[in-house]
C-alpha positions in Angstrom: -12.3 -14.2 -13.2 -8.9 -15.0 -14.5 -9.6 -13.5 -17.9 -10.7 -10.3 -16.2 -7.6 -10.2 -14.1 -5.3 -11.0 -17.0 -6.9 -8.2 -19.1 -6.6 -5.8 -16.1 -2.9 -6.5 -15.6 -2.3 -6.1 -19.4 -4.2 -2.9 -19.7 -2.7 -1.4 -16.6 0.7 -2.2 -18.0 -0.2 -0.7 -21.4 -1.6 2.5 -19.9 1.3 2.9 -17.6 3.7 2.4 -20.5 1.9 5.0 -22.6 1.7 7.5 -19.8 5.3 7.1 -18.7 6.6 7.5 -22.3 4.4 10.2 -23.7 3.7 12.3 -20.6 6.7 11.7 -18.4 9.7 11.1 -20.8 9.0 12.3 -24.3 9.7 16.0 -24.9 6.7 17.7 -26.3 7.1 20.8 -28.5 10.0 22.4 -30.3 13.5 21.8 -28.8 15.0 25.1 -27.7 18.1 23.9 -25.9 20.0 20.7 -25.0 18.2 20.3 -21.6 14.9 19.9 -23.5 15.8 16.3 -24.3 15.8 15.3 -20.6 12.7 13.5 -19.3 10.3 15.6 -17.2 10.2 12.9 -14.5 13.7 11.5 -13.7 12.5 7.9 -13.1 10.2 7.7 -16.2 12.4 5.0 -17.7 11.9 2.8 -14.6 8.2 3.2 -14.8 8.3 2.3 -18.5 10.2 -0.9 -17.7 7.7 -1.8 -14.9 4.9 -1.4 -17.5 6.7 -3.7 -19.9 7.1 -6.3 -17.1 3.4 -6.0 -16.3 2.4 -6.6 -19.9 4.6 -9.7 -20.1 3.3 -11.0 -16.8 -0.3 -10.9 -17.9 -0.1 -14.5 -19.4 1.5 -15.7 -16.2 -1.5 -14.4 -14.3 -3.8 -16.3 -16.7 -1.9 -19.5 -16.3 -1.5 -19.4 -12.5 -5.1 -18.6 -11.6 -7.4 -21.6 -11.4 -10.3 -22.2 -13.9 -13.8 -21.3 -12.8 -17.0 -23.1 -13.8 -18.2 -20.1 -15.8 -15.4 -20.3 -18.4 -16.0 -22.7 -21.3 -13.9 -25.8 -21.4 -11.5 -26.3 -24.2 -11.0 -29.6 -26.1 -7.8 -30.2 -24.1 -9.6 -30.2 -20.8 -12.5 -32.3 -22.0 -10.3 -35.3 -22.9 
């Protein structure tokens, strides 16, 4: 369960970062004037930062959730 949730948080953060950069912030096409370099969504940088935070929080999710019986035990937990 915790591996699934960790992967989910990671991939949500990754997808959100890619969408916020390439779709909301990066100008697509040939620049025609100075206003072309502005992001299409004004808060795209904030969404990108939230995405980075989600990616970095995915290991925290893994560590904070308890082990389940279906996950194999490592050598550290067997000792």
